[in-house]
C-alpha positions in Angstrom: 27.0 -9.6 -6.9 25.7 -12.8 -5.5 23.7 -10.7 -3.0 21.5 -9.5 -5.9 20.3 -13.0 -6.7 17.2 -12.7 -4.4 16.2 -9.4 -6.1 16.5 -11.0 -9.5 14.4 -14.0 -8.5 11.9 -11.6 -6.9 11.4 -9.8 -10.2 11.0 -13.0 -12.1 8.4 -14.3 -9.6 6.4 -11.1 -10.0 6.6 -11.5 -13.8 5.2 -15.0 -13.5 2.4 -13.6 -11.2 1.6 -11.0 -13.8 1.1 -13.5 -16.6 -1.2 -15.7 -14.4 -3.7 -12.8 -14.0 -6.6 -12.4 -16.4 -7.2 -9.2 -18.3 -10.1 -8.2 -16.0 -7.8 -8.3 -12.9 -6.6 -4.8 -13.8 -5.6 -3.7 -10.3 -3.5 -6.8 -9.6 -1.8 -6.6 -13.0 -0.9 -3.0 -12.5 0.4 -3.7 -9.0 2.7 -6.5 -10.3 3.9 -4.4 -13.2 4.7 -1.5 -10.9 6.4 -3.8 -8.4 8.6 -5.2 -11.1 9.6 -1.7 -12.2 10.3 -0.6 -8.6 12.4 -3.6 -7.7 14.4 -3.4 -10.9 15.1 0.3 -10.5 16.0 -0.1 -6.9 18.4 -2.8 -7.7 20.0 -0.9 -10.6 20.4 2.2 -8.4 22.2 0.1 -5.7 24.5 -1.4 -8.4 25.3 2.1 -9.8 25.8 3.5 -6.3 28.3 0.7 -5.5 30.1 0.9 -8.9 30.5 4.7 -8.9 31.8 5.1 -5.4 28.6 6.1 -3.6 29.6 4.5 -0.4 33.1 6.1 -0.6 31.6 9.5 -1.3 29.1 9.2 1.6 31.8 8.1 3.9 34.0 11.1 2.9 31.1 13.5 3.5 30.4 12.0 6.9 34.1 12.2 7.8 34.2 15.9 6.9 31.0 16.7 8.8 32.3 14.9 11.8 35.7 16.7 11.6 33.8 20.1 11.3 32.1 19.6 14.7 35.1 18.0 16.3 33.5 14.5 16.4 35.4 11.2 16.2 34.8 7.9 14.5 31.5 7.3 16.2 30.1 10.6 15.1 31.3 9.8 11.6 29.4 6.5 11.6 26.2 8.3 12.8 26.5 10.8 9.9 27.2 8.0 7.5 24.1 6.1 8.6 21.9 9.2 8.4 23.1 9.9 4.8 22.4 6.4 3.6 19.0 6.3 5.4 18.0 9.7 3.9 19.1 8.5 0.4 17.1 5.3 0.7 14.0 7.2 1.8 14.5 9.7 -1.0 14.7 6.9 -3.6 11.6 5.2 -2.3 9.5 8.5 -2.1 8.5 8.8 -5.8 7.5 5.1 -5.9 5.4 5.5 -2.8 3.8 8.7 -4.2 2.8 7.0 -7.5 1.6 3.8 -5.7 -0.6 5.8 -3.3 -1.9 8.7 -5.4 -2.1 7.0 -8.8 -2.6 3.3 -8.5 -4.4 3.1 -5.2 -6.5 6.2 -5.9 -7.4 5.0 -9.4 -8.9 1.8 -8.1 -10.7 3.4 -5.2 -8.4 2.2 -2.4 -6.6 5.4 -1.4 -8.0 7.7 1.3 -4.7 9.3 2.3 -4.4 13.0 1.9 -1.0 14.6 0.9 -0.7 16.0 4.4 -1.1 12.6 6.0 1.2 11.0 3.5 4.1 13.4 4.1 3.5 13.4 7.9 3.8 9.6 7.8 7.0 9.8 5.8 8.6 12.3 8.2 7.5 10.2 11.2 8.8 7.1 9.6 12.2 8.6 8.9 12.6 9.9 12.5 11.3 6.7 13.9 13.8 4.7 11.9 16.6 6.9 13.2 15.3 6.7 16.7 15.3 2.9 16.6 18.2 2.3 14.3 20.8 4.6 15.9 20.6 3.1 19.4 21.1 -0.3 17.9 24.1 1.0 16.0 25.5 2.7 19.0 25.1 -0.5 21.1 26.9 -2.6 18.5 29.7 -0.1 18.1 30.2 0.3 21.8 30.7 -3.4 22.3 33.0 -3.7 19.3 35.0 -0.7 20.4 35.5 -2.1 23.9 35.9 -5.8 23.2 36.8 -6.1 19.5 35.5 -9.2 17.6 35.0 -11.1 20.9 32.2 -8.6 21.9 29.7 -10.1 19.5 28.0 -12.2 22.2 27.3 -9.2 24.5 26.1 -7.1 21.5 23.8 -10.0 20.5 22.3 -10.2 24.0 21.8 -6.4 24.1 20.2 -6.4 20.6 17.9 -9.3 21.7 16.8 -7.4 24.8 16.2 -4.2 22.9 14.1 -6.0 20.3 12.0 -7.6 23.0 11.4 -4.2 24.6 10.5 -2.8 21.2 8.0 -5.6 20.6 6.3 -4.9 24.0 6.0 -1.1 23.6 5.2 -0.9 19.9 1.4 -1.4 20.2 1.0 1.3 22.8 3.8 3.7 21.9 4.7 3.5 18.2 1.4 2.5 16.5 -0.6 5.4 18.0 1.8 7.8 16.3 0.2 6.8 13.0 -3.3 5.9 13.9 -6.0 6.8 16.4 -7.3 4.0 18.6 -10.8 4.3 20.2 -12.7 1.7 22.3 -15.1 -0.5 20.4 -18.6 0.9 20.9 -20.5 -2.2 19.7 -21.2 -4.0 22.9 -22.6 -7.1 21.2 -19.4 -7.6 19.1 -17.2 -6.9 22.1 -19.0 -9.6 24.1 -18.6 -12.1 21.3 -14.9 -11.3 21.0 -14.4 -11.7 24.7 -16.3 -15.0 24.6 -14.2 -16.5 21.8 -11.0 -15.3 23.5 -12.1 -17.0 26.7 -12.8 -20.2 24.8 -9.2 -19.9 23.4 -7.9 -19.5 27.0 -6.8 -15.9 26.3 -7.5 -12.8 28.4 -8.3 -9.7 26.3 -7.5 -6.4 28.0 -9.2 -4.1 25.6 -10.9 -4.1 22.1 -10.2 -1.0 20.0 -11.0 0.4 16.6 -8.3 1.8 14.3 -9.1 4.7 12.0 -7.8 2.8 8.9 -10.3 4.6 6.7 -8.2 7.7 7.0 -5.7 6.1 4.7 -7.3 3.3 2.8 -10.4 1.3 2.2 -8.4 -1.9 2.8 -9.1 -3.8 6.0 -7.2 -5.6 8.7 -7.3 -6.8 12.3 -4.7 -8.0 14.7 -4.0 -9.0 18.3 -1.0 -7.4 20.0 0.6 -7.5 23.4 2.5 -10.0 25.6 1.7 -11.8 28.8 -1.8 -12.5 30.0 -3.4 -9.3 28.7 -4.0 -8.9 25.0 -5.1 -5.9 22.9 -7.5 -6.6 20.0 -7.4 -3.9 17.2 -9.9 -3.8 14.4 -9.8 -1.5 11.4 -13.0 0.5 11.0 -13.0 -0.6 7.4 -13.0 -4.2 8.6 -16.0 -3.7 10.9 -18.0 -1.8 8.4 -17.8 -4.4 5.6 -17.9 -7.7 7.5 -20.5 -9.5 9.6 -20.0 -10.2 13.3 -19.5 -13.9 12.5 -16.7 -13.1 10.1 -15.0 -10.7 12.5 -15.1 -13.2 15.3 -13.7 -15.9 13.0 -10.8 -13.8 11.9 -10.0 -13.0 15.5 -10.2 -16.7 16.4 -7.5 -17.2 13.8 -5.4 -14.5 15.6 -6.0 -16.1 18.9 -4.8 -19.3 17.4 -1.3 -17.7 16.9 -1.3 -16.9 20.6 -2.6 -20.2 21.8 0.0 -22.0 19.6 2.7 -19.6 20.9 3.6 -18.7 17.3 4.8 -15.2 18.3 7.2 -16.6 20.9 8.5 -19.3 18.6 9.1 -16.7 15.8 11.0 -14.4 18.2 13.1 -17.3 19.4 14.0 -18.5 15.9 14.9 -15.0 14.7 17.0 -14.5 17.8 18.9 -17.8 17.2 19.5 -16.9 13.6 20.8 -13.5 14.5 23.6 -15.0 16.7 25.8 -16.2 13.8 25.1 -13.0 12.0 26.5 -11.0 14.9 29.5 -13.3 15.1 30.3 -12.8 11.4 29.6 -9.1 11.6 32.1 -8.5 14.3 34.8 -10.6 12.7 34.3 -9.1 9.3 34.6 -5.4 10.5 38.3 -5.6 10.9 38.9 -7.3 7.5 40.7 -5.2 4.9 38.7 -6.8 2.2 35.5 -5.0 3.0 36.6 -1.4 2.3 37.9 -2.4 -1.2 34.8 -4.4 -1.9 32.5 -1.4 -1.6 34.9 1.1 -3.3 36.9 2.4 -0.3 40.7 2.8 -0.8 41.9 0.9 2.3 44.3 3.7 3.2 41.7 6.5 3.5 40.9 7.8 6.9 37.1 7.6 6.5 37.2 3.8 6.3 36.6 3.7 10.1 35.2 0.7 12.0 31.9 2.7 12.5 31.5 3.1 8.8 32.5 -0.5 8.2 29.7 -1.6 10.6 27.1 0.3 8.7 28.2 -1.2 5.3 28.3 -4.7 6.7 24.8 -4.3 8.1 23.6 -3.3 4.6 25.4 -6.2 3.0 24.1 -8.7 5.5 20.6 -7.3 4.9 20.9 -8.4 1.4 22.3 -11.8 2.4 19.5 -12.3 4.9 17.2 -12.5 1.8 18.6 -15.9 1.2 17.1 -17.1 4.5 13.8 -15.3 4.1 12.1 -18.2 2.2 12.8 -20.5 5.1 11.1 -18.1 7.5 8.2 -17.6 5.1 7.8 -21.4 4.9 7.4 -21.7 8.6 5.1 -18.6 8.6 2.8 -20.3 6.1 2.8 -23.4 8.3 1.8 -21.3 11.3 -1.0 -19.6 9.4 -2.5 -23.0 8.4 -2.3 -24.1 12.1 -4.1 -20.9 13.1 -6.8 -21.4 10.5 -7.5 -24.9 11.8 -7.5 -23.6 15.4 -10.1 -21.0 14.4 -12.3 -23.6 12.6 -12.1 -25.9 15.7 -12.9 -23.0 18.0 -15.9 -21.8 15.9 -17.0 -25.4 15.1 -16.8 -24.7 11.4 -14.6 -23.1 8.9 -17.4 -21.4 6.9 -17.2 -18.0 8.6 -13.5 -17.7 8.1 -13.8 -18.8 4.5 -16.3 -16.1 3.9 -14.1 -13.5 5.6 -10.9 -14.6 3.7 -12.7 -14.3 0.3 -14.2 -11.0 1.2 -10.8 -9.6 2.5 -9.1 -10.8 -0.7 -11.5 -8.8 -2.8 -11.5 -5.8 -0.4 -7.7 -5.6 -0.3 -7.1 -6.4 -3.9 -5.2 -9.6 -3.3 -3.8 -11.9 -6.0 -6.2 -14.8 -6.5 -3.7 -17.3 -7.8 0.0 -16.3 -7.2 2.8 -18.3 -8.8 4.5 -20.9 -6.6 7.8 -19.1 -6.9 6.2 -15.9 -5.7 4.6 -17.7 -2.8 8.0 -19.2 -2.0 9.8 -15.8 -2.0 7.2 -13.4 -0.8 4.2 -14.9 0.9 3.9 -15.1 4.7 0.4 -16.5 4.3 -0.7 -19.4 2.0 -2.7 -18.2 -1.0 -6.4 -17.7 -0.2 -7.4 -20.6 -2.4 -5.3 -23.0 -0.4 -6.6 -21.7 2.9 -10.2 -22.0 1.7 -9.6 -25.6 0.5 -8.0 -26.5 3.9 -10.9 -24.9 5.8 -13.6 -26.6 3.6 -11.9 -30.0 4.3 -12.2 -29.4 8.1 -14.6 -31.6 10.0 -15.3 -31.0 13.7 
């Protein structure tokens, strides 16, 4: 049960956040209350699923399905993975429905229609299977052929697959959910190209995302690898911010590229995944695992393919222990990008204005608890970012 410690701390942190909010911050208070309920329910369901043999029952069903179609251990593992993914999405569905059509709608943020919502859910499920199953098949193939010593080749294969996914995601995956159109505002496009050139970055295209089809919340990002970059602006971001604020936010994004933050993050995650793969491959053959998750060790459906899936789930929980370290470095990179933007713009005033406006537009927490920042925040709280930018002098 040590793997549940991060979830317990997470609920406590959200409780601290809740009590730091004033009575007039109704949206943030409801969001925190809802998040605590969702996290608690999800954790309890996992415990009950574990204690009452949910893994064992799912493995038995996957074994029977595999046997019915004449499949072997690998097919059983695929069925097992699909069952668990389906159950996870089914559990998350009522929470997503309430968050979208009750909380977000009540406070004027939601623009998602039921048709779009369920289309996104179906796309998300199939996309998860489309990405997850090849990774599983790759890991299983190396274990099946090389045993525990195959971890290195599996790790290399996983790294290359992740890199490929990062490259194609902006042009292949994201358009499945949003429509991208060229930015029509020539003045803004010229200013964006100019600030990118100052940062030493070549921008291939500037596009607008139809974010207003789902929410009034705003965002902007720069995607792509190599010398050509793709700037994407939510239409809600363009509509409610001045050109100066938009350029300042993109200067921050260009700071991540100039400081090679994306590359550094990919390298650090790749390095951390190496010992995870090593432990994964050596733990699969252990007789301890089946009994730990409720499998009688003599049953035929405790195959290596099934053990791999269970181990990936367990290691997903264990990775939560390392998450605060990655978040710490992420907040450091965000501060570096803020200062880069201020230097590029000659002042931090426009970025300060944009950050304060975005916090209000997106319903952000004005003063999160330090424990919540430590556990959840990839960006420093807005107040800290504003204070840093106001202290900047060219």
